[in-house]
Residue frames relative to the residue before (quaternion, step in Angstrom):
aa qw qx qy qz dx dy dz
X 1.0000 0.0000 0.0000 0.0000 0.00 0.00 0.00
X 0.5876 0.5757 -0.3630 0.4376 3.59 1.10 -0.68
X 0.6377 0.5329 -0.3310 0.4470 3.58 0.96 -0.84
X 0.6478 0.5210 -0.3338 0.4444 3.61 0.95 -0.80
X 0.6267 0.5186 -0.3391 0.4725 3.58 1.00 -0.74
X 0.6599 0.5062 -0.3079 0.4620 3.59 0.95 -0.81
X 0.5940 0.5444 -0.3661 0.4655 3.60 1.07 -0.66
X 0.6644 0.5048 -0.3091 0.4563 3.57 0.91 -0.89
X 0.6097 0.5495 -0.3509 0.4508 3.60 1.07 -0.66
X 0.6480 0.5000 -0.3118 0.4827 3.57 1.00 -0.80
X 0.6426 0.5176 -0.3267 0.4608 3.57 1.02 -0.77
X 0.6114 0.5385 -0.3553 0.4583 3.58 1.03 -0.72
X 0.6382 0.5228 -0.3212 0.4650 3.59 0.99 -0.81
X 0.6590 0.4929 -0.3106 0.4757 3.60 0.93 -0.85
X 0.6390 0.5224 -0.3271 0.4603 3.57 0.99 -0.82
X 0.6376 0.5247 -0.3232 0.4623 3.58 0.97 -0.85
X 0.6451 0.5096 -0.3228 0.4690 3.58 0.95 -0.83
X 0.6322 0.5317 -0.3300 0.4569 3.58 1.02 -0.80
X 0.6647 0.4974 -0.3073 0.4651 3.59 0.92 -0.88
X 0.6703 0.5066 -0.2979 0.4532 3.55 0.93 -0.88
X 0.5993 0.6014 -0.3639 0.3830 3.56 1.08 -0.63
X 0.5530 0.6238 -0.3893 0.3917 3.59 1.16 -0.47
X 0.7669 0.3310 -0.1829 0.5185 3.58 1.03 -0.72
X 0.6632 0.5003 -0.2900 0.4751 3.57 1.23 0.14
X 0.0106 0.8568 -0.5155 0.0019 3.57 0.76 0.97
X 0.6284 0.5281 -0.3594 0.4439 3.61 1.08 -0.49
X 0.6596 0.4840 -0.3072 0.4861 3.60 1.26 -0.23
X 0.6684 0.4758 -0.2773 0.4999 3.58 1.31 -0.09
X 0.3557 -0.7478 0.5297 0.1833 3.54 -0.81 1.08
X 0.6251 -0.4944 0.4307 0.4234 3.51 -1.35 0.06
X 0.6686 -0.4871 0.3790 0.4147 3.55 -1.29 0.40
X 0.0319 -0.7823 0.6217 -0.0205 3.55 -1.02 0.89
X 0.4018 -0.7484 0.4780 0.2235 3.57 -0.46 1.23
X 0.6272 0.5431 -0.3388 0.4437 3.60 0.99 -0.79
X 0.6657 0.5000 -0.3032 0.4637 3.60 0.89 -0.91
X 0.6435 0.5131 -0.3175 0.4710 3.59 0.99 -0.83
X 0.6695 0.5009 -0.2915 0.4646 3.57 0.91 -0.94
X 0.6232 0.5343 -0.3380 0.4602 3.60 0.99 -0.79
X 0.6839 0.5016 -0.2917 0.4422 3.58 0.82 -0.99
X 0.6883 0.4709 -0.2990 0.4638 3.60 0.86 -0.88
X 0.6556 0.5096 -0.3048 0.4664 3.57 0.99 -0.82
X 0.6849 0.4854 -0.2867 0.4617 3.59 0.92 -0.89
X 0.5681 0.5675 -0.3921 0.4489 3.58 1.11 -0.51
X 0.6768 0.4861 -0.2876 0.4722 3.57 0.84 -0.98
X 0.6667 0.5046 -0.2987 0.4601 3.59 0.89 -0.93
X 0.6625 0.5204 -0.3036 0.4452 3.57 0.92 -0.93
X 0.6845 0.4795 -0.2933 0.4642 3.58 0.84 -0.93
X 0.6285 0.5300 -0.3344 0.4606 3.60 1.07 -0.69
X 0.6586 0.4811 -0.3095 0.4889 3.59 0.96 -0.82
X 0.6368 0.5391 -0.3327 0.4395 3.59 0.95 -0.81
X 0.5808 0.5894 -0.3643 0.4273 3.60 1.08 -0.66
X 0.6782 0.5182 -0.2797 0.4397 3.56 1.09 -0.71
X 0.4928 0.6989 -0.4112 0.3156 3.62 1.26 -0.18
X 0.5456 0.5781 -0.4172 0.4406 3.60 1.23 -0.05
X 0.6556 0.4222 -0.2909 0.5544 3.55 1.37 -0.06
X 0.7051 -0.4674 0.3275 0.4209 3.57 -1.29 0.21
X 0.5748 -0.6138 0.4421 0.3121 3.55 -1.03 0.94
X 0.6630 0.5447 -0.3114 0.4084 3.56 0.84 -1.03
X 0.6147 0.5702 -0.3351 0.4299 3.57 1.10 -0.72
X 0.7860 0.2987 -0.1324 0.5248 3.60 1.12 -0.67
X 0.2914 0.8122 -0.4742 0.1750 3.57 1.27 0.24
X 0.6395 0.5232 -0.3404 0.4489 3.63 0.95 -0.75
X 0.6669 0.4897 -0.3007 0.4745 3.60 0.91 -0.89
X 0.6314 0.5287 -0.3256 0.4646 3.58 1.03 -0.79
X 0.6757 0.4903 -0.2971 0.4635 3.58 0.86 -0.91
X 0.6246 0.5236 -0.3351 0.4727 3.60 1.03 -0.73
X 0.6477 0.5131 -0.3127 0.4684 3.57 0.98 -0.86
X 0.6504 0.5190 -0.3202 0.4528 3.59 0.89 -0.89
X 0.6432 0.5103 -0.3205 0.4725 3.59 1.01 -0.77
X 0.6551 0.5082 -0.3158 0.4614 3.60 0.93 -0.84
X 0.6507 0.4988 -0.3139 0.4788 3.58 0.98 -0.82
X 0.6385 0.5195 -0.3244 0.4660 3.58 0.98 -0.79
X 0.6334 0.5194 -0.3289 0.4699 3.60 1.02 -0.75
X 0.6453 0.5104 -0.3218 0.4685 3.59 0.96 -0.82
X 0.6315 0.5280 -0.3194 0.4694 3.57 1.03 -0.83
X 0.6811 0.4832 -0.2898 0.4675 3.59 0.85 -0.94
X 0.6153 0.5341 -0.3403 0.4694 3.58 1.07 -0.72
X 0.6644 0.4963 -0.2973 0.4732 3.57 0.91 -0.94
X 0.6562 0.5282 -0.3026 0.4458 3.57 0.96 -0.91
X 0.7001 0.4867 -0.2664 0.4494 3.58 1.06 -0.71
X 0.5870 0.5677 -0.3781 0.4361 3.59 1.23 -0.20
X 0.4749 -0.6711 0.4773 0.3103 3.61 -0.92 0.81
X 0.8457 0.1542 -0.1260 0.4950 3.58 -1.18 0.64
X 0.5287 0.6431 -0.3869 0.3965 3.56 0.98 0.81
X 0.2126 0.8411 -0.4789 0.1339 3.57 1.16 0.56
X 0.6476 0.5353 -0.3295 0.4307 3.60 0.92 -0.86
X 0.7043 0.4476 -0.2732 0.4785 3.60 0.76 -0.99
X 0.6088 0.5448 -0.3547 0.4547 3.59 1.02 -0.72
X 0.6507 0.5060 -0.3098 0.4739 3.60 0.97 -0.85
X 0.6378 0.5215 -0.3340 0.4580 3.61 0.99 -0.74
X 0.6340 0.5114 -0.3278 0.4785 3.60 0.98 -0.79
X 0.6421 0.5318 -0.3244 0.4469 3.57 0.97 -0.86
X 0.6555 0.4995 -0.3070 0.4761 3.59 0.92 -0.88
X 0.6500 0.5358 -0.3175 0.4355 3.60 0.92 -0.89
X 0.7772 0.3817 -0.1900 0.4627 3.60 0.85 -0.93
X 0.5115 0.6879 -0.4012 0.3226 3.59 1.21 -0.43
X 0.3693 -0.7569 0.4930 0.2185 3.63 -0.60 1.08
X 0.6658 0.4769 -0.3083 0.4839 3.60 1.22 -0.26
X 0.5871 0.4946 -0.3768 0.5184 3.58 1.30 0.21
X 0.5003 -0.6868 0.4591 0.2593 3.55 -1.26 -0.05
X 0.4891 0.5867 -0.4940 0.4154 3.54 0.87 0.98
X 0.8481 -0.0909 0.0432 0.5203 3.63 -0.88 -0.79
X 0.6795 0.4982 -0.3012 0.4464 3.60 0.80 -0.95
X 0.6773 0.4846 -0.2815 0.4766 3.56 0.95 -0.85
X 0.6114 0.5477 -0.3374 0.4608 3.55 1.10 -0.72
X 0.6678 0.4936 -0.2981 0.4707 3.57 0.89 -0.95
X 0.6365 0.5249 -0.3230 0.4637 3.58 0.98 -0.82
X 0.6616 0.4988 -0.2998 0.4729 3.60 0.93 -0.90
X 0.6309 0.5337 -0.3258 0.4593 3.59 0.97 -0.85
X 0.6612 0.5006 -0.3059 0.4676 3.57 0.93 -0.90
X 0.6694 0.5062 -0.2981 0.4547 3.59 0.94 -0.89
X 0.7504 0.4016 -0.2081 0.4820 3.59 0.89 -0.95
X 0.4458 -0.6959 0.4518 0.3360 3.59 1.17 -0.53
X 0.7693 -0.1008 0.1261 0.6181 3.54 1.06 -0.85
X 0.2212 -0.7928 0.5585 0.1030 3.59 -1.06 0.73
X 0.5728 -0.5934 0.4408 0.3543 3.56 -1.23 0.44
X 0.6196 -0.5536 0.4113 0.3747 3.55 -1.20 0.54
X 0.6288 0.5404 -0.3359 0.4470 3.60 1.03 -0.75
X 0.6645 0.4905 -0.3013 0.4765 3.59 0.89 -0.90
X 0.6363 0.5267 -0.3257 0.4600 3.58 0.95 -0.85
X 0.6637 0.5155 -0.3001 0.4514 3.56 0.89 -0.94
X 0.6665 0.4933 -0.2962 0.4739 3.59 0.90 -0.93
X 0.6781 0.4947 -0.2919 0.4585 3.57 0.88 -0.95
X 0.6246 0.5385 -0.3401 0.4519 3.59 1.00 -0.78
X 0.6304 0.5341 -0.3372 0.4513 3.58 0.98 -0.76
X 0.6805 0.4863 -0.2825 0.4697 3.57 0.95 -0.89
X 0.6586 0.4907 -0.3070 0.4808 3.59 0.95 -0.86
X 0.6220 0.5420 -0.3343 0.4556 3.58 1.01 -0.77
X 0.6578 0.4987 -0.3048 0.4750 3.59 0.95 -0.86
X 0.6328 0.5285 -0.3323 0.4580 3.58 1.00 -0.77
X 0.6508 0.4904 -0.3095 0.4901 3.57 0.97 -0.84
X 0.6315 0.5427 -0.3402 0.4370 3.60 0.95 -0.82
X 0.6399 0.5112 -0.3312 0.4685 3.58 1.05 -0.70
X 0.6416 0.4980 -0.3254 0.4842 3.59 0.98 -0.77
X 0.6633 0.5056 -0.2970 0.4649 3.58 0.89 -0.96
X 0.6448 0.5291 -0.3173 0.4513 3.57 0.97 -0.84
X 0.6596 0.4797 -0.3121 0.4871 3.55 0.96 -0.77
X 0.6550 0.5112 -0.3203 0.4550 3.58 0.92 -0.85
X 0.7088 0.4550 -0.2799 0.4606 3.61 0.87 -0.85
X 0.7113 0.4560 -0.2604 0.4672 3.58 1.15 -0.52
X 0.4382 0.7157 -0.4537 0.2999 3.56 1.24 0.03
X 0.6397 -0.5272 0.4010 0.3900 3.52 -1.26 0.48
X 0.3687 -0.7259 0.5424 0.2070 3.56 -0.85 1.03
X 0.5170 -0.6232 0.4730 0.3472 3.61 -0.99 0.75
X 0.5059 -0.6922 0.4247 0.2908 3.60 -0.86 0.92
X 0.6778 0.5200 -0.3006 0.4240 3.61 1.03 -0.60
X 0.7353 0.4302 -0.2262 0.4724 3.62 1.16 -0.33
X 0.4027 0.7395 -0.4678 0.2685 3.61 0.96 0.68
């Protein structure tokens, strides 16, 4: 139950960043189709891998490592875009193994070997919301004027 409370704390931080982004246009990049596509695709991939946490970690280690690499690539892509500090911070929180979203979930799964269906379900809801915030920011970004 402590882990679920910590997940909610991370979500509050992401929500705060989302609210702050409304008044921080210099911290928000222009719309980028690649970034939007990465976020939506990784949400689906992440939730699918998380479903497998009711089984032994070792059985799914290759899929987990592939997912971690994809998330790291999305983070690096976001970090490399100008005026993209808010979304970059959200990716960092999502992947951080010392936080309580995707990175923390994977770390806990590795430590425990296998997780309960209830914990997986709760964690998936929180990770899904975190991705939705990233996706929402990506989809709401200013569209480039030359590509309308």
